[in-house]
Structures are given as C-alpha cells and as structure tokens.
TORKE-221187 format. One record per residue: residue in one letter; x, y, z of N, C-alpha, C, O in turn. Coordinates in pm, whole numbers, padded with zeros to 5 digits, always signed. Example, Ala and Ser with C-alpha at 12.3 -4.5 7.8 and 13.67 -1.06 7.14 Angstrom:
A+01319-00569+00780+01230-00450+00780+01320-00330+00780+01424-00332+00846S+01285-00225+00708+01367-00106+00714+01290+00003+00787+01341+00114+00804
//
This chain:
M-00844+01175+00105-00818+01120-00026-00929+01162-00121-01048+01154-00087G-00890+01207-00239-00988+01243-00338-01029+01122-00419-00982+01011-00395E-01116+01145-00514-01161+01034-00598-01049+00988-00691-01046+00871-00730F-00957+01079-00727-00855+01048-00826-00715+01033-00769-00624+00991-00841T-00695+01067-00643-00562+01057-00583-00570+00991-00446-00676+00983-00385Y-00456+00943-00400-00445+00886-00266-00304+00913-00215-00214+00944-00293K-00285+00900-00084-00153+00923-00025-00093+00791+00020-00163+00701+00067T+00038+00781+00005+00112+00665+00053+00251+00711+00093+00283+00829+00081I+00334+00617+00140+00471+00656+00174+00563+00621+00057+00543+00519-00011A+00663+00706+00034+00752+00689-00082+00855+00578-00060+00902+00517-00155G+00890+00553+00066+00992+00452+00096+00981+00406+00240+00892+00450+00313N+01072+00319+00280+01072+00266+00416+01101+00376+00518+01171+00473+00487A+01047+00362+00637+01073+00459+00744+01072+00385+00877+01018+00275+00889E+01132+00448+00977+01144+00384+01108+01107+00480+01220+01132+00600+01210G+01047+00426+01324+01014+00506+01443+01051+00428+01567+01073+00307+01562L+01056+00498+01680+01097+00433+01804+01022+00494+01923+00998+00615+01927Y+00987+00408+02019+00927+00456+02144+00978+00366+02256+00981+00244+02241K+01018+00426+02366+01066+00348+02480+00986+00385+02605+00957+00502+02629E+00953+00283+02683+00887+00308+02812+00914+00194+02908+00896+00077+02873K+00956+00227+03028+00978+00131+03137+01060+00011+03091+01029-00104+03123G+01164+00039+03015+01253-00068+02970+01209-00137+02843+01291-00202+02777S+01081-00126+02806+01034-00185+02681+01072-00093+02564+01070+00029+02576K+01106-00157+02452+01143-00081+02333+01048-00120+02219+01029-00238+02192F+00990-00021+02155+00896-00043+02045+00957+00016+01918+00969+00138+01904I+00996-00071+01826+01058-00026+01701+00952-00038+01591+00904-00147+01562A+00916+00076+01531+00813+00076+01426+00880+00083+01290+00965+00169+01265L+00841-00009+01201+00897-00015+01066+00782+00002+00967+00688-00076+00965A+00792+00106+00884+00687+00134+00786+00739+00102+00646+00852+00135+00611Y+00653+00036+00567+00691-00004+00431+00580+00031+00333+00462+00014+00364P+00617+00079+00213+00516+00090+00108+00488-00051+00054+00581-00127+00030V+00361-00087+00037+00324-00221-00013+00217-00207-00121+00139-00111-00122H+00215-00304-00212+00118-00299-00323+00016-00410-00317-00090-00402-00379N+00047-00516-00241-00044-00631-00233-00011-00713-00108+00084-00682-00036E-00090-00817-00084-00070-00898+00037+00060-00978+00032+00115-01013+00137E+00110-01008-00088+00239-01079-00099+00352-00990-00044+00440-01038+00027D+00348-00860-00078+00446-00765-00022+00439-00766+00130+00541-00770+00199V+00315-00761+00182+00293-00758+00328+00357-00882+00392+00433-00870+00488K+00326-01000+00338+00377-01125+00395+00529-01130+00391+00594-01175+00486R+00587-01082+00280+00733-01083+00265+00799-00995+00372+00896-01036+00436H+00746-00874+00391+00804-00782+00491+00790-00839+00632+00883-00831+00713I+00674-00897+00663+00653-00953+00797+00753-01066+00822+00813-01074+00929A+00772-01154+00723+00868-01265+00737+01010-01211+00756+01085-01263+00839E+01047-01108+00680+01182-01049+00692+01203-00988+00830+01309-01005+00891V+01102-00916+00879+01113-00851+01011+01122-00957+01121+01199-00941+01216K+01042-01063+01110+01047-01170+01211+01184-01238+01213+01233-01278+01319R+01245-01250+01095+01381-01308+01090+01482-01211+01152+01566-01251+01233A+01474-01084+01112+01572-00984+01159+01559-00956+01309+01659-00931+01376Y+01436-00961+01361+01411-00933+01503+01356-01059+01571+01257-01054+01643H+01421-01172+01546+01371-01301+01594+01369-01311+01746+01296-01392+01802D+01448-01227+01813+01455-01232+01959+01353-01140+02027+01350-01132+02149A+01270-01071+01948+01169-00981+02006+01048-01061+02054+01021-01169+02003R+00977-01007+02152+00861-01075+02210+00740-01068+02119+00667-01167+02106H+00717-00952+02053+00598-00934+01969+00634-00864+01838+00724-00781+01833H+00562-00900+01732+00574-00836+01600+00431-00799+01557+00368-00873+01482C+00382-00687+01605+00243-00646+01580+00239-00559+01455+00335-00488+01424Y+00127-00563+01382+00123-00484+01259-00018-00445+01220-00117-00495+01272A-00022-00353+01126-00146-00315+01059-00108-00268+00919-00001-00212+00899Y-00198-00292+00824-00174-00241+00690-00306-00201+00626-00414-00243+00668A-00295-00118+00523-00410-00078+00442-00366-00081+00297-00256-00037+00262L-00454-00134+00211-00427-00144+00067-00544-00088-00012-00659-00098+00031G-00515-00030-00127-00619+00022-00217-00647+00169-00193-00631+00218-00081P-00691+00240-00298-00715+00384-00286-00813+00421-00175-00801+00527-00115E-00910+00334-00148-01008+00361-00042-00978+00281+00085-01063+00269+00173R-00856+00226+00093-00815+00140+00206-00913+00024+00224-00941-00018+00336E-00964-00028+00110-01066-00133+00119-01012-00265+00174-01089-00344+00228Q-00883-00290+00162-00823-00409+00223-00738-00363+00340-00652-00277+00325Y-00761-00421+00457-00678-00386+00571-00678-00501+00670-00765-00588+00667R-00578-00501+00757-00571-00606+00858-00495-00553+00979-00402-00473+00965L-00534-00599+01097-00467-00562+01221-00424-00691+01290-00496-00791+01286N-00307-00689+01355-00261-00808+01424-00193-00769+01555-00098-00690+01556D-00242-00825+01668-00188-00794+01800-00074-00887+01840-00006-00860+01940D-00051-00994+01767+00059-01089+01790+00081-01119+01938+00193-01106+01989G-00024-01158+02008-00010-01202+02146-00029-01093+02251-00039-01123+02370E-00033-00967+02210-00063-00859+02305-00213-00866+02337-00288-00926+02260P-00257-00806+02447-00402-00807+02476-00481-00751+02357-00439-00654+02293S-00594-00813+02330-00674-00778+02211-00701-00628+02198-00747-00563+02293G-00671-00574+02080-00698-00434+02050-00594-00335+02098-00609-00214+02078T-00486-00384+02164-00388-00289+02220-00273-00257+02125-00195-00166+02154A-00260-00330+02013-00145-00308+01925-00189-00278+01781-00164-00169+01730G-00255-00375+01717-00296-00357+01578-00387-00237+01558-00371-00161+01462R-00483-00219+01649-00579-00108+01634-00511+00030+01642-00536+00113+01555P-00426+00057+01743-00361+00188+01744-00265+00209+01627-00247+00323+01582I-00202+00103+01578-00115+00116+01460-00202+00155+01340-00170+00248+01266H-00313+00083+01321-00405+00112+01211-00461+00254+01223-00480+00324+01123G-00487+00296+01346-00537+00432+01370-00443+00539+01316-00488+00644+01271Q-00313+00512+01321-00216+00609+01268-00219+00613+01115-00201+00720+01056L-00242+00498+01051-00259+00497+00904-00379+00584+00866-00373+00661+00771L-00488+00571+00944-00608+00649+00916-00584+00798+00943-00625+00883+00864S-00518+00829+01054-00502+00970+01089-00406+01041+00992-00420+01161+00969K-00310+00968+00936-00219+01029+00836-00277+01017+00695-00218+01066+00599D-00394+00949+00683-00464+00938+00555-00380+00868+00448-00381+00908+00332V-00307+00761+00489-00223+00689+00394-00278+00549+00369-00347+00491+00453T-00245+00497+00252-00281+00359+00216-00160+00296+00149-00055+00358+00137D-00176+00170+00104-00065+00094+00046+00056+00102+00138+00170+00120+00094T+00029+00089+00268+00132+00104+00370+00115-00004+00477+00004-00035+00520L+00228-00060+00518+00235-00159+00626+00322-00101+00738+00430-00048+00711I+00274-00110+00862+00358-00074+00977+00366-00195+01069+00264-00248+01114I+00489-00237+01096+00514-00346+01192+00583-00282+01313+00681-00210+01298V+00530-00308+01431+00595-00259+01553+00650-00381+01628+00576-00470+01669V+00782-00381+01643+00854-00489+01711+00872-00446+01857+00922-00337+01885R+00831-00533+01950+00844-00498+02092+00944-00588+02162+00936-00711+02158Y+01039-00522+02227+01128-00591+02319+01078-00561+02460+01075-00445+02502F+01039-00664+02533+00979-00648+02665+01086-00611+02767+01192-00672+02774G+01055-00508+02847+01153-00459+02943+01134-00513+03084+01205-00472+03176G+01040-00604+03103+01021-00665+03235+00911-00600+03318+00868-00659+03417I+00866-00481+03280+00758-00415+03355+00635-00406+03266+00643-00354+03155K+00522-00457+03314+00399-00452+03234+00350-00308+03223+00358-00231+03318L+00300-00272+03105+00257-00135+03080+00107-00115+03099+00060-00001+03108G+00031-00224+03104-00114-00212+03114-00175-00176+02980-00103-00138+02887V-00306-00186+02970-00375-00163+02843-00351-00022+02790-00315-00005+02673S-00369+00079+02874-00351+00217+02825-00206+00243+02787-00179+00315+02691G-00113+00185+02863+00030+00199+02831+00064+00137+02697+00141+00195+02620L+00008+00019+02669+00033-00049+02541-00029+00029+02425+00035+00049+02321L-00154+00073+02444-00220+00153+02339-00135+00274+02303-00113+00302+02185N-00088+00345+02403-00007+00464+02381+00127+00430+02314+00172+00500+02223A+00190+00321+02358+00321+00283+02304+00313+00247+02157+00393+00294+02076Y+00216+00162+02121+00204+00121+01980+00162+00239+01892+00211+00253+01779K+00073+00323+01943+00030+00441+01869+00148+00535+01844+00169+00582+01733T+00224+00563+01951+00334+00659+01943+00446+00609+01852+00503+00687+01775A+00478+00480+01860+00583+00423+01774+00541+00433+01626+00620+00474+01541A+00415+00394+01598+00365+00400+01459+00364+00545+01409+00401+00573+01295K+00320+00636+01494+00316+00778+01458+00457+00829+01426+00476+00904+01330D+00556+00788+01506+00694+00830+01484+00745+00781+01348+00813+00854+01276A+00712+00656+01314+00755+00602+01183+00696+00684+01070+00766+00719+00974L+00566+00716+01079+00501+00794+00973+00553+00937+00967+00557+00997+00860E+00593+00991+01083+00650+01126+01081+00788+01128+01016+00832+01232+00967H+00856+01014+01015+00986+01003+00946+00971+00962+00800+01069+00960+00725A+00849+00929+00758+00825+00884+00620+00800+01003+00528+00753+01108+00571D+00834+00984+00402+00804+01083+00299+00667+01046+00242+00655+00947+00170I+00564+01125+00274+00428+01094+00229+00404+01164+00095+00424+01285+00081V+00362+01084-00003+00343+01135-00140+00200+01111-00187+00130+01023-00136E+00159+01190-00285+00026+01173-00344+00041+01100-00476+00126+01136-00558R-00040+00998-00498-00036+00920-00622-00173+00925-00690-00275+00952-00627Q-00171+00898-00819-00295+00894-00898-00361+00757-00884-00293+00655-00887V-00492+00755-00868-00567+00628-00870-00567+00579-01014-00596+00655-01107E-00535+00451-01034-00532+00393-01168-00636+00283-01182-00674+00218-01084E-00681+00263-01305-00772+00152-01338-00699+00062-01438-00628+00111-01526A-00718-00069-01424-00658-00164-01519-00758-00199-01628-00876-00224-01599H-00712-00200-01752-00797-00235-01866-00717-00314-01967-00595-00326-01956Q-00787-00369-02065-00719-00430-02179-00795-00398-02305-00917-00379-02302V-00722-00392-02416-00784-00368-02546-00729-00473-02642-00609-00500-02644S-00819-00532-02721-00773-00622-02828-00817-00562-02960-00921-00497-02969F-00735-00584-03064-00759-00517-03192-00685-00592-03302-00590-00665-03274P-00727-00573-03430-00655-00634-03541-00521-00561-03561-00509-00443-03527P-00419-00631-03614-00287-00569-03632-00291-00435-03707-00208-00348-03682L-00386-00419-03799-00395-00293-03873-00427-00173-03783-00401-00058-03820G-00483-00199-03665-00518-00089-03574-00404-00047-03482-00421+00043-03399M-00288-00112-03495-00176-00088-03401-00140+00061-03387-00129+00111-03276N-00120+00131-03500-00077+00272-03492-00178+00357-03416-00141+00438-03331K-00307+00338-03448-00410+00420-03383-00418+00389-03233-00432+00480-03151V-00410+00260-03198-00415+00221-03056-00295+00279-02981-00310+00333-02871M-00176+00269-03041-00056+00318-02974-00058+00470-02957-00005+00523-02860Q-00120+00540-03052-00132+00686-03038-00212+00720-02911-00178+00813-02838V-00319+00644-02888-00402+00668-02769-00325+00632-02641-00331+00705-02542L-00252+00519-02645-00186+00469-02524-00054+00540-02493+00010+00510-02392K-00013+00634-02578+00113+00706-02553+00095+00823-02456+00191+00895-02429R-00024+00842-02405-00049+00954-02311+00030+00935-02182+00067+00824-02145D+00055+01047-02115+00125+01044-01985+00045+00971-01879+00101+00922-01781T-00086+00964-01897-00173+00904-01794-00188+00753-01809-00260+00689-01731V-00120+00695-01909-00134+00552-01939-00001+00480-01919+00106+00532-01952R-00010+00359-01863+00108+00275-01844+00076+00137-01901-00017+00071-01854I+00153+00093-02002+00130-00040-02061+00190-00145-01968+00306-00134-01928T+00110-00247-01933+00155-00348-01837+00174-00487-01898+00231-00575-01835G+00126-00506-02021+00144-00635-02087+00100-00629-02233+00013-00549-02268Q+00160-00714-02317+00126-00713-02459+00132-00855-02514+00215-00936-02471Q+00044-00884-02609+00044-01014-02675+00001-00993-02820-00100-00927-02846Y+00076-01050-02914+00046-01027-03055+00024-01161-03125+00115-01243-03134D-00100-01182-03175-00135-01300-03255-00213-01248-03375-00182-01143-03430E-00319-01325-03415-00406-01272-03522-00470-01142-03475-00490-01049-03552R-00501-01140-03344-00544-01014-03281-00439-00975-03179-00378-01060-03115C-00419-00847-03164-00323-00797-03066-00399-00763-02938-00512-00716-02942T-00336-00787-02824-00396-00752-02695-00294-00672-02615-00178-00712-02604I-00338-00561-02560-00252-00480-02474-00323-00459-02341-00438-00416-02337L-00252-00489-02232-00301-00460-02097-00241-00326-02056-00124-00299-02081F-00322-00243-01993-00271-00112-01953-00342-00061-01829-00454-00101-01797S-00274+00029-01759-00333+00101-01646-00346+00246-01688-00257+00301-01752V-00458+00306-01653-00481+00446-01688-00525+00520-01563-00602+00468-01481Q-00477+00642-01549-00520+00722-01434-00671+00743-01441-00726+00775-01547K-00736+00723-01329-00882+00724-01324-00941+00854-01382-01045+00851-01447R-00873+00967-01358-00927+01095-01404-00931+01105-01557-01005+01186-01612D-00848+01021-01626-00842+01028-01773-00900+00902-01838-00900+00890-01960A-00948+00808-01756-00992+00677-01808-01104+00692-01912-01100+00626-02016G-01202+00777-01885-01314+00794-01978-01267+00838-02117-01313+00784-02218N-01176+00934-02122-01123+00984-02250-01046+00876-02325-01063+00859-02446V-00961+00803-02253-00878+00700-02316-00967+00587-02371-00949+00544-02485L-01063+00541-02291-01150+00431-02335-01235+00474-02454-01258+00396-02546E-01283+00598-02451-01364+00649-02563-01281+00654-02690-01330+00617-02797A-01156+00700-02681-01068+00706-02799-01039+00566-02853-01033+00547-02974L-01023+00468-02764-00997+00330-02809-01120+00270-02876-01108+00192-02971R-01239+00305-02827-01363+00252-02888-01378+00299-03032-01444+00234-03113R-01316+00412-03064-01327+00466-03200-01232+00398-03298-01243+00418-03419V-01138+00317-03247-01045+00245-03335-01119+00126-03395-01177+00045-03323E-01116+00115-03529-01192+00008-03597-01147-00130-03551-01028-00161-03553G-01244-00212-03509-01214-00351-03468-01163-00365-03326-01136-00477-03281A-01149-00255-03254-01096-00263-03117-01207-00308-03021-01323-00266-03034K-01170-00394-02925-01265-00439-02824-01203-00420-02687-01088-00455-02663L-01283-00362-02596-01237-00339-02459-01291-00448-02367-01263-00448-02247
//
C-alpha cells in the first residue's frame, strides 16, 4: 500500500475448503467500519446457525490500523490468525472474512486447522475482485454566504466528495478529499475570504 492508495475488495466473495468431512465456507465482505463488521457477522450467524464455528478476521483503515481476530471456540490462534494472515498477504484492508465451519466428526489437529482456515480465506480472496482506492481525509470548511461561489469552485474537483452541508449565518460544508490533493484543496480554501478550516 502506498501513502495515497490502498487495496480492498470490490464486492462479496466466497471460498471453500473441505477436509476429513469438515467443510470450511469463507465469506469475504468489503466493510467501512465496525458496524458493517457486526452486521455481517450477525447475518452469517443467522444464515449458518447450524454451523459449529463462525471464525473471522478483519482489517480497517488505509494502514490496517484497526483489526480483530476471532477463533470462536477453535483452539487459540488456529482460525482468526490464519484468516488475518491472508488479508496481510493479499495486502487488502476494509475487508472482513468469516469462515464458517461444519464439523465432519474427525479432529484435524492444530496444523490441520491452521491450514484449513488459511486455505478457505485464501480461496475467498482469490475469488474477490481486488481494487485500488484513494486514501481520503475528512475536513470541514465554514465561511460567510458571500464566499459560496469561491468555496464551491474549489470543492468541485474530482478529488473532493461533499459529505454534509449546513447553511446559517455561516455556511459549513463537510468534505472528503483524496490525500494526494488535500494540501492544494486546503490551501485554496484558506485563500477564500472569511473561510475557516
């Protein structure tokens, strides 16, 4: 991942691994925050309510600064860690992988479990469309109504996305800007009379 871009998956994907009667179904989802993560986990637990384990790992943020691993009752480190390892090896973030295990009656042992969870997660990512996205920064600008035209000229760039607006005696606009262009956009806004960042 570069300073200005990161990789994630474009949509949901699925992978599968079978060994000694056990079935490992890997479900990969693009996620933007922990609420997305919780929602997908709850949906998968409902859809696969008869499965023995629902193990997962996720990474959030351009530098994968938020992440979590969960073994859901499997021996410690045998499920969440290998799933997370696949996120790292494919260099993706803003991604959740849940591996649902149906127990086949034969124990796989620690190395068998590590391999199964790793392989299922890898299969899901190999079926995913991996895309590169721009790192964005969130900002806001407030300004007097007379500055509206000048502010909007700056915010009409392709690298800017307006996320909220409020108009009173002073106008406030919330926006996201691609990190590579943030310095230019903020500098242009500082030149607008009465504008405050």
